[in-house]
TORTI-995255 format. One record per residue: x, y, z of N, C-alpha, C, O in turn; residue number from 1. Coordinates in steps of 0.001 Angstrom, whole numbers, plus 500000, padded with zeros to 6 digits. Layout:
N
<node><n_X>X</n_X><n_Y>Y</n_Y><n_Z>Z</n_Z><ca_X>X</ca_X><ca_Y>Y</ca_Y><ca_Z>Z</ca_Z><c_X>X</c_X><c_Y>Y</c_Y><c_Z>Z</c_Z><o_X>X</o_X><o_Y>Y</o_Y><o_Z>Z</o_Z><n>NUM</n></node>
...
//
This chain:
64
<node><n_X>521595</n_X><n_Y>458943</n_Y><n_Z>232165</n_Z><ca_X>522169</ca_X><ca_Y>457698</ca_Y><ca_Z>231685</ca_Z><c_X>523388</c_X><c_Y>457276</c_Y><c_Z>232531</c_Z><o_X>523576</o_X><o_Y>456097</o_Y><o_Z>232828</o_Z><n>1</n></node>
<node><n_X>524201</n_X><n_Y>458267</n_Y><n_Z>232905</n_Z><ca_X>525380</ca_X><ca_Y>457969</ca_Y><ca_Z>233683</ca_Z><c_X>525033</c_X><c_Y>457363</c_Y><c_Z>235010</c_Z><o_X>525668</o_X><o_Y>456404</o_Y><o_Z>235449</o_Z><n>2</n></node>
<node><n_X>523998</n_X><n_Y>457929</n_Y><n_Z>235673</n_Z><ca_X>523610</ca_X><ca_Y>457441</ca_Y><ca_Z>236952</ca_Z><c_X>523022</c_X><c_Y>456050</c_Y><c_Z>236889</c_Z><o_X>523325</o_X><o_Y>455218</o_Y><o_Z>237744</o_Z><n>3</n></node>
<node><n_X>522197</n_X><n_Y>455778</n_Y><n_Z>235912</n_Z><ca_X>521617</ca_X><ca_Y>454454</ca_Y><ca_Z>235703</ca_Z><c_X>522706</c_X><c_Y>453412</c_Y><c_Z>235457</c_Z><o_X>522676</o_X><o_Y>452319</o_Y><o_Z>236023</o_Z><n>4</n></node>
<node><n_X>523646</n_X><n_Y>453762</n_Y><n_Z>234621</n_Z><ca_X>524778</ca_X><ca_Y>452881</ca_Y><ca_Z>234331</ca_Z><c_X>525596</c_X><c_Y>452609</c_Y><c_Z>235619</c_Z><o_X>525954</o_X><o_Y>451466</o_Y><o_Z>235899</o_Z><n>5</n></node>
<node><n_X>525869</n_X><n_Y>453621</n_Y><n_Z>236355</n_Z><ca_X>526621</ca_X><ca_Y>453424</ca_Y><ca_Z>237589</ca_Z><c_X>525878</c_X><c_Y>452474</c_Y><c_Z>238543</c_Z><o_X>526490</o_X><o_Y>451582</o_Y><o_Z>239132</o_Z><n>6</n></node>
<node><n_X>524604</n_X><n_Y>452660</n_Y><n_Z>238688</n_Z><ca_X>523804</ca_X><ca_Y>451775</ca_Y><ca_Z>239570</ca_Z><c_X>523881</c_X><c_Y>450346</c_Y><c_Z>239067</c_Z><o_X>524066</o_X><o_Y>449428</o_Y><o_Z>239866</o_Z><n>7</n></node>
<node><n_X>523746</n_X><n_Y>450135</n_Y><n_Z>237776</n_Z><ca_X>523832</ca_X><ca_Y>448798</ca_Y><ca_Z>237212</ca_Z><c_X>525210</c_X><c_Y>448181</c_Y><c_Z>237405</c_Z><o_X>525321</o_X><o_Y>446984</o_Y><o_Z>237673</o_Z><n>8</n></node>
<node><n_X>526241</n_X><n_Y>448970</n_Y><n_Z>237275</n_Z><ca_X>527595</ca_X><ca_Y>448463</ca_Y><ca_Z>237514</ca_Z><c_X>527820</c_X><c_Y>448073</c_Y><c_Z>238994</c_Z><o_X>528494</o_X><o_Y>447087</o_Y><o_Z>239293</o_Z><n>9</n></node>
<node><n_X>527259</n_X><n_Y>448845</n_Y><n_Z>239871</n_Z><ca_X>527339</ca_X><ca_Y>448510</ca_Y><ca_Z>241295</ca_Z><c_X>526550</c_X><c_Y>447245</c_Y><c_Z>241585</c_Z><o_X>527034</o_X><o_Y>446383</o_Y><o_Z>242319</o_Z><n>10</n></node>
<node><n_X>525381</n_X><n_Y>447109</n_Y><n_Z>241047</n_Z><ca_X>524605</ca_X><ca_Y>445867</ca_Y><ca_Z>241201</ca_Z><c_X>525357</c_X><c_Y>444663</c_Y><c_Z>240638</c_Z><o_X>525349</o_X><o_Y>443584</o_Y><o_Z>241230</o_Z><n>11</n></node>
<node><n_X>526003</n_X><n_Y>444859</n_Y><n_Z>239496</n_Z><ca_X>526833</ca_X><ca_Y>443786</ca_Y><ca_Z>238897</ca_Z><c_X>527975</c_X><c_Y>443411</c_Y><c_Z>239822</c_Z><o_X>528248</o_X><o_Y>442228</o_Y><o_Z>240029</o_Z><n>12</n></node>
<node><n_X>528636</n_X><n_Y>444400</n_Y><n_Z>240374</n_Z><ca_X>529763</ca_X><ca_Y>444115</ca_Y><ca_Z>241279</ca_Z><c_X>529249</c_X><c_Y>443359</c_Y><c_Z>242534</c_Z><o_X>529920</o_X><o_Y>442444</o_Y><o_Z>243011</o_Z><n>13</n></node>
<node><n_X>528108</n_X><n_Y>443725</n_Y><n_Z>243050</n_Z><ca_X>527526</ca_X><ca_Y>443035</ca_Y><ca_Z>244207</ca_Z><c_X>527182</c_X><c_Y>441600</c_Y><c_Z>243862</c_Z><o_X>527380</o_X><o_Y>440688</o_Y><o_Z>244665</o_Z><n>14</n></node>
<node><n_X>526665</n_X><n_Y>441413</n_Y><n_Z>242659</n_Z><ca_X>526330</ca_X><ca_Y>440049</ca_Y><ca_Z>242165</ca_Z><c_X>527583</c_X><c_Y>439198</c_Y><c_Z>242088</c_Z><o_X>527587</o_X><o_Y>438057</o_Y><o_Z>242549</o_Z><n>15</n></node>
<node><n_X>528651</n_X><n_Y>439742</n_Y><n_Z>241510</n_Z><ca_X>529893</ca_X><ca_Y>438985</ca_Y><ca_Z>241423</ca_Z><c_X>530534</c_X><c_Y>438800</c_Y><c_Z>242776</c_Z><o_X>531204</o_X><o_Y>437787</o_Y><o_Z>242983</o_Z><n>16</n></node>
<node><n_X>530373</n_X><n_Y>439699</n_Y><n_Z>243692</n_Z><ca_X>530844</ca_X><ca_Y>439534</ca_Y><ca_Z>245055</ca_Z><c_X>530114</c_X><c_Y>438350</c_Y><c_Z>245715</c_Z><o_X>530729</o_X><o_Y>437529</o_Y><o_Z>246395</o_Z><n>17</n></node>
<node><n_X>528841</n_X><n_Y>438284</n_Y><n_Z>245506</n_Z><ca_X>528077</ca_X><ca_Y>437104</ca_Y><ca_Z>246075</ca_Z><c_X>528557</c_X><c_Y>435805</c_Y><c_Z>245450</c_Z><o_X>528672</o_X><o_Y>434783</o_Y><o_Z>246127</o_Z><n>18</n></node>
<node><n_X>528839</n_X><n_Y>435852</n_Y><n_Z>244139</n_Z><ca_X>529358</ca_X><ca_Y>434629</ca_Y><ca_Z>243482</ca_Z><c_X>530698</c_X><c_Y>434246</c_Y><c_Z>244056</c_Z><o_X>530939</o_X><o_Y>433066</o_Y><o_Z>244314</o_Z><n>19</n></node>
<node><n_X>531576</n_X><n_Y>435204</n_Y><n_Z>244264</n_Z><ca_X>532935</ca_X><ca_Y>434912</ca_Y><ca_Z>244725</ca_Z><c_X>532994</c_X><c_Y>434530</c_Y><c_Z>246184</c_Z><o_X>533725</o_X><o_Y>433609</o_Y><o_Z>246549</o_Z><n>20</n></node>
<node><n_X>532239</n_X><n_Y>435216</n_Y><n_Z>247033</n_Z><ca_X>532341</ca_X><ca_Y>434982</ca_Y><ca_Z>248457</ca_Z><c_X>531331</c_X><c_Y>433945</c_Y><c_Z>249003</c_Z><o_X>531629</o_X><o_Y>433210</o_Y><o_Z>249944</o_Z><n>21</n></node>
<node><n_X>530180</n_X><n_Y>433907</n_Y><n_Z>248414</n_Z><ca_X>529102</ca_X><ca_Y>433085</ca_Y><ca_Z>248939</ca_Z><c_X>528684</c_X><c_Y>431907</c_Y><c_Z>248047</c_Z><o_X>527863</o_X><o_Y>431072</o_Y><o_Z>248426</o_Z><n>22</n></node>
<node><n_X>529286</n_X><n_Y>431873</n_Y><n_Z>246841</n_Z><ca_X>528876</ca_X><ca_Y>430857</ca_Y><ca_Z>245857</ca_Z><c_X>527374</c_X><c_Y>430916</c_Y><c_Z>245553</c_Z><o_X>526708</o_X><o_Y>429892</o_Y><o_Z>245399</o_Z><n>23</n></node>
<node><n_X>526876</n_X><n_Y>432132</n_Y><n_Z>245472</n_Z><ca_X>525482</ca_X><ca_Y>432396</ca_Y><ca_Z>245229</ca_Z><c_X>525379</c_X><c_Y>433427</c_Y><c_Z>244139</c_Z><o_X>526046</o_X><o_Y>434459</o_Y><o_Z>244214</o_Z><n>24</n></node>
<node><n_X>524568</n_X><n_Y>433191</n_Y><n_Z>243127</n_Z><ca_X>524357</ca_X><ca_Y>434124</ca_Y><ca_Z>242079</ca_Z><c_X>522931</c_X><c_Y>434649</c_Y><c_Z>242127</c_Z><o_X>522021</o_X><o_Y>433996</o_Y><o_Z>241617</o_Z><n>25</n></node>
<node><n_X>522712</n_X><n_Y>435828</n_Y><n_Z>242736</n_Z><ca_X>521355</ca_X><ca_Y>436355</ca_Y><ca_Z>242919</ca_Z><c_X>520597</c_X><c_Y>436537</c_Y><c_Z>241593</c_Z><o_X>519401</o_X><o_Y>436250</o_Y><o_Z>241536</o_Z><n>26</n></node>
<node><n_X>521243</n_X><n_Y>436991</n_Y><n_Z>240562</n_Z><ca_X>520565</ca_X><ca_Y>437208</ca_Y><ca_Z>239294</ca_Z><c_X>520010</c_X><c_Y>435917</c_Y><c_Z>238768</c_Z><o_X>518837</o_X><o_Y>435843</o_Y><o_Z>238403</o_Z><n>27</n></node>
<node><n_X>520853</n_X><n_Y>434876</n_Y><n_Z>238722</n_Z><ca_X>520351</ca_X><ca_Y>433603</ca_Y><ca_Z>238171</ca_Z><c_X>519278</c_X><c_Y>433001</c_Y><c_Z>239085</c_Z><o_X>518349</o_X><o_Y>432354</o_Y><o_Z>238600</o_Z><n>28</n></node>
<node><n_X>519393</n_X><n_Y>433204</n_Y><n_Z>240365</n_Z><ca_X>518324</ca_X><ca_Y>432710</ca_Y><ca_Z>241258</ca_Z><c_X>517014</c_X><c_Y>433417</c_Y><c_Z>241068</c_Z><o_X>515953</o_X><o_Y>432793</o_Y><o_Z>241095</o_Z><n>29</n></node>
<node><n_X>517076</n_X><n_Y>434694</n_Y><n_Z>240879</n_Z><ca_X>515858</ca_X><ca_Y>435491</ca_Y><ca_Z>240733</ca_Z><c_X>515150</c_X><c_Y>435250</c_Y><c_Z>239393</c_Z><o_X>513923</o_X><o_Y>435266</o_Y><o_Z>239302</o_Z><n>30</n></node>
<node><n_X>515979</n_X><n_Y>435025</n_Y><n_Z>238347</n_Z><ca_X>515427</ca_X><ca_Y>435004</ca_Y><ca_Z>236991</ca_Z><c_X>515500</c_X><c_Y>433639</c_Y><c_Z>236305</c_Z><o_X>515381</o_X><o_Y>433579</o_Y><o_Z>235081</o_Z><n>31</n></node>
<node><n_X>515686</n_X><n_Y>432557</n_Y><n_Z>237031</n_Z><ca_X>515580</ca_X><ca_Y>431218</ca_Y><ca_Z>236475</ca_Z><c_X>516812</c_X><c_Y>430578</c_Y><c_Z>235935</c_Z><o_X>516708</o_X><o_Y>429792</o_Y><o_Z>234993</o_Z><n>32</n></node>
<node><n_X>517976</n_X><n_Y>430856</n_Y><n_Z>236464</n_Z><ca_X>519216</ca_X><ca_Y>430200</ca_Y><ca_Z>236042</ca_Z><c_X>520010</c_X><c_Y>431077</c_Y><c_Z>235093</c_Z><o_X>519483</o_X><o_Y>432028</o_Y><o_Z>234516</o_Z><n>33</n></node>
<node><n_X>521258</n_X><n_Y>430752</n_Y><n_Z>234942</n_Z><ca_X>522156</ca_X><ca_Y>431571</ca_Y><ca_Z>234122</ca_Z><c_X>521798</c_X><c_Y>431590</c_Y><c_Z>232657</c_Z><o_X>522079</o_X><o_Y>432572</o_Y><o_Z>231971</o_Z><n>34</n></node>
<node><n_X>521187</n_X><n_Y>430538</n_Y><n_Z>232160</n_Z><ca_X>520861</ca_X><ca_Y>430479</ca_Y><ca_Z>230755</ca_Z><c_X>519473</c_X><c_Y>430956</c_Y><c_Z>230410</c_Z><o_X>519128</o_X><o_Y>431029</o_Y><o_Z>229230</o_Z><n>35</n></node>
<node><n_X>518654</n_X><n_Y>431288</n_Y><n_Z>231411</n_Z><ca_X>517327</ca_X><ca_Y>431789</ca_Y><ca_Z>231175</ca_Z><c_X>517421</c_X><c_Y>433136</c_Y><c_Z>230455</c_Z><o_X>518335</o_X><o_Y>433919</o_Y><o_Z>230713</o_Z><n>36</n></node>
<node><n_X>516468</n_X><n_Y>433402</n_Y><n_Z>229546</n_Z><ca_X>516550</ca_X><ca_Y>434619</ca_Y><ca_Z>228756</ca_Z><c_X>516511</c_X><c_Y>435896</c_Y><c_Z>229584</c_Z><o_X>517122</o_X><o_Y>436895</o_Y><o_Z>229205</o_Z><n>37</n></node>
<node><n_X>515804</n_X><n_Y>435878</n_Y><n_Z>230707</n_Z><ca_X>515734</ca_X><ca_Y>437094</ca_Y><ca_Z>231540</ca_Z><c_X>517072</c_X><c_Y>437297</c_Y><c_Z>232249</c_Z><o_X>517521</o_X><o_Y>438437</o_Y><o_Z>232367</o_Z><n>38</n></node>
<node><n_X>517716</n_X><n_Y>436250</n_Y><n_Z>232717</n_Z><ca_X>519043</ca_X><ca_Y>436369</ca_Y><ca_Z>233363</ca_Z><c_X>520026</c_X><c_Y>436890</c_Y><c_Z>232315</c_Z><o_X>520817</o_X><o_Y>437788</o_Y><o_Z>232604</o_Z><n>39</n></node>
<node><n_X>519986</n_X><n_Y>436350</n_Y><n_Z>231133</n_Z><ca_X>520924</ca_X><ca_Y>436760</ca_Y><ca_Z>230073</ca_Z><c_X>520695</c_X><c_Y>438254</c_Y><c_Z>229711</c_Z><o_X>521650</o_X><o_Y>438972</o_Y><o_Z>229413</o_Z><n>40</n></node>
<node><n_X>519457</n_X><n_Y>438698</n_Y><n_Z>229740</n_Z><ca_X>519129</ca_X><ca_Y>440092</ca_Y><ca_Z>229492</ca_Z><c_X>519725</c_X><c_Y>440953</c_Y><c_Z>230577</c_Z><o_X>520347</o_X><o_Y>441968</o_Y><o_Z>230265</o_Z><n>41</n></node>
<node><n_X>519564</n_X><n_Y>440591</n_Y><n_Z>231850</n_Z><ca_X>520100</ca_X><ca_Y>441338</ca_Y><ca_Z>232932</ca_Z><c_X>521636</c_X><c_Y>441395</c_Y><c_Z>232835</c_Z><o_X>522231</o_X><o_Y>442459</o_Y><o_Z>233001</o_Z><n>42</n></node>
<node><n_X>522270</n_X><n_Y>440244</n_Y><n_Z>232564</n_Z><ca_X>523742</ca_X><ca_Y>440224</ca_Y><ca_Z>232406</ca_Z><c_X>524172</c_X><c_Y>441146</c_Y><c_Z>231257</c_Z><o_X>525175</o_X><o_Y>441850</o_Y><o_Z>231372</o_Z><n>43</n></node>
<node><n_X>523407</n_X><n_Y>441146</n_Y><n_Z>230136</n_Z><ca_X>523710</ca_X><ca_Y>442008</ca_Y><ca_Z>229006</ca_Z><c_X>523586</c_X><c_Y>443505</c_Y><c_Z>229394</c_Z><o_X>524407</o_X><o_Y>444334</o_Y><o_Z>229002</o_Z><n>44</n></node>
<node><n_X>522564</n_X><n_Y>443806</n_Y><n_Z>230152</n_Z><ca_X>522432</ca_X><ca_Y>445199</ca_Y><ca_Z>230709</ca_Z><c_X>523648</c_X><c_Y>445585</c_Y><c_Z>231547</c_Z><o_X>524171</o_X><o_Y>446692</o_Y><o_Z>231426</o_Z><n>45</n></node>
<node><n_X>524095</n_X><n_Y>444647</n_Y><n_Z>232407</n_Z><ca_X>525262</ca_X><ca_Y>444906</ca_Y><ca_Z>233230</ca_Z><c_X>526480</c_X><c_Y>445191</c_Y><c_Z>232345</c_Z><o_X>527254</o_X><o_Y>446113</o_Y><o_Z>232605</o_Z><n>46</n></node>
<node><n_X>526629</n_X><n_Y>444377</n_Y><n_Z>231295</n_Z><ca_X>527757</ca_X><ca_Y>444567</ca_Y><ca_Z>230384</ca_Z><c_X>527709</c_X><c_Y>445890</c_Y><c_Z>229664</c_Z><o_X>528733</o_X><o_Y>446563</o_Y><o_Z>229546</o_Z><n>47</n></node>
<node><n_X>526533</n_X><n_Y>446290</n_Y><n_Z>229172</n_Z><ca_X>526375</ca_X><ca_Y>447569</ca_Y><ca_Z>228492</ca_Z><c_X>526636</c_X><c_Y>448754</c_Y><c_Z>229433</c_Z><o_X>527221</o_X><o_Y>449770</o_Y><o_Z>229057</o_Z><n>48</n></node>
<node><n_X>526177</n_X><n_Y>448571</n_Y><n_Z>230661</n_Z><ca_X>526424</ca_X><ca_Y>449644</ca_Y><ca_Z>231695</ca_Z><c_X>527909</c_X><c_Y>449767</c_Y><c_Z>231966</c_Z><o_X>528409</o_X><o_Y>450874</o_Y><o_Z>232164</o_Z><n>49</n></node>
<node><n_X>528625</n_X><n_Y>448650</n_Y><n_Z>231980</n_Z><ca_X>530068</ca_X><ca_Y>448717</ca_Y><ca_Z>232154</ca_Z><c_X>530774</c_X><c_Y>449431</c_Y><c_Z>231040</c_Z><o_X>531687</o_X><o_Y>450224</o_Y><o_Z>231272</o_Z><n>50</n></node>
<node><n_X>530347</n_X><n_Y>449149</n_Y><n_Z>229817</n_Z><ca_X>530924</ca_X><ca_Y>449851</ca_Y><ca_Z>228635</ca_Z><c_X>530615</c_X><c_Y>451330</c_Y><c_Z>228709</c_Z><o_X>531483</o_X><o_Y>452158</o_Y><o_Z>228434</o_Z><n>51</n></node>
<node><n_X>529416</n_X><n_Y>451670</n_Y><n_Z>229067</n_Z><ca_X>529063</ca_X><ca_Y>453118</ca_Y><ca_Z>229216</ca_Z><c_X>529928</c_X><c_Y>453801</c_Y><c_Z>230226</c_Z><o_X>530394</o_X><o_Y>454920</o_Y><o_Z>230010</o_Z><n>52</n></node>
<node><n_X>530150</n_X><n_Y>453117</n_Y><n_Z>231354</n_Z><ca_X>531010</ca_X><ca_Y>453697</ca_Y><ca_Z>232424</ca_Z><c_X>532431</c_X><c_Y>453908</c_Y><c_Z>231927</c_Z><o_X>533074</o_X><o_Y>454878</o_Y><o_Z>232327</o_Z><n>53</n></node>
<node><n_X>532945</n_X><n_Y>453028</n_Y><n_Z>231060</n_Z><ca_X>534262</ca_X><ca_Y>453223</ca_Y><ca_Z>230456</ca_Z><c_X>534266</c_X><c_Y>454508</c_Y><c_Z>229652</c_Z><o_X>535206</o_X><o_Y>455298</o_Y><o_Z>229735</o_Z><n>54</n></node>
<node><n_X>533210</n_X><n_Y>454718</n_Y><n_Z>228870</n_Z><ca_X>533097</ca_X><ca_Y>455940</ca_Y><ca_Z>228079</ca_Z><c_X>533049</c_X><c_Y>457186</c_Y><c_Z>228989</c_Z><o_X>533661</o_X><o_Y>458211</o_Y><o_Z>228687</o_Z><n>55</n></node>
<node><n_X>532324</n_X><n_Y>457074</n_Y><n_Z>230084</n_Z><ca_X>532229</ca_X><ca_Y>458197</ca_Y><ca_Z>231020</ca_Z><c_X>533584</c_X><c_Y>458485</c_Y><c_Z>231576</c_Z><o_X>533967</o_X><o_Y>459651</o_Y><o_Z>231682</o_Z><n>56</n></node>
<node><n_X>534343</n_X><n_Y>457452</n_Y><n_Z>231944</n_Z><ca_X>535696</ca_X><ca_Y>457647</ca_Y><ca_Z>232436</ca_Z><c_X>536626</c_X><c_Y>458298</c_Y><c_Z>231405</c_Z><o_X>537420</o_X><o_Y>459174</o_Y><o_Z>231747</o_Z><n>57</n></node>
<node><n_X>536526</n_X><n_Y>457875</n_Y><n_Z>230169</n_Z><ca_X>537358</ca_X><ca_Y>458464</ca_Y><ca_Z>229126</ca_Z><c_X>536958</c_X><c_Y>459935</c_Y><c_Z>228884</c_Z><o_X>537831</o_X><o_Y>460761</o_Y><o_Z>228622</o_Z><n>58</n></node>
<node><n_X>535674</n_X><n_Y>460275</n_Y><n_Z>228966</n_Z><ca_X>535259</ca_X><ca_Y>461644</ca_Y><ca_Z>228796</ca_Z><c_X>535841</c_X><c_Y>462502</c_Y><c_Z>229930</c_Z><o_X>536326</o_X><o_Y>463609</o_Y><o_Z>229696</o_Z><n>59</n></node>
<node><n_X>535785</n_X><n_Y>461987</n_Y><n_Z>231126</n_Z><ca_X>536329</ca_X><ca_Y>462739</ca_Y><ca_Z>232232</ca_Z><c_X>537783</c_X><c_Y>463018</c_Y><c_Z>232125</c_Z><o_X>538260</o_X><o_Y>464092</o_Y><o_Z>232491</o_Z><n>60</n></node>
<node><n_X>538521</n_X><n_Y>462003</n_Y><n_Z>231599</n_Z><ca_X>539995</ca_X><ca_Y>462178</ca_Y><ca_Z>231460</ca_Z><c_X>540305</c_X><c_Y>463249</c_Y><c_Z>230422</c_Z><o_X>541300</o_X><o_Y>463959</o_Y><o_Z>230574</o_Z><n>61</n></node>
<node><n_X>539519</n_X><n_Y>463393</n_Y><n_Z>229401</n_Z><ca_X>539753</ca_X><ca_Y>464386</ca_Y><ca_Z>228339</ca_Z><c_X>539512</c_X><c_Y>465800</c_Y><c_Z>228883</c_Z><o_X>540159</o_X><o_Y>466757</o_Y><o_Z>228456</o_Z><n>62</n></node>
<node><n_X>538572</n_X><n_Y>465917</n_Y><n_Z>229832</n_Z><ca_X>538289</ca_X><ca_Y>467235</ca_Y><ca_Z>230397</ca_Z><c_X>539377</c_X><c_Y>467685</c_Y><c_Z>231364</c_Z><o_X>539580</o_X><o_Y>468886</o_Y><o_Z>231542</o_Z><n>63</n></node>
<node><n_X>540073</n_X><n_Y>466755</n_Y><n_Z>231985</n_Z><ca_X>541121</ca_X><ca_Y>467129</ca_Y><ca_Z>232931</ca_Z><c_X>542327</c_X><c_Y>467552</c_Y><c_Z>232267</c_Z><o_X>543305</o_X><o_Y>467900</o_Y><o_Z>232928</o_Z><n>64</n></node>
//
């Protein structure tokens, strides 16, 4: 789960990098616009992966 979440967070960061630098949103282009249900699902997965990575970071800090 940690690896899948990390991959999704990296993809999310690349998506936002494209939005910021190129004014291009690959997720919305691939899945039918920002309000399309599939795009919203992908964005929700990105968000959940980010939350999971926060938990991973907190677990690591407790071990140190």
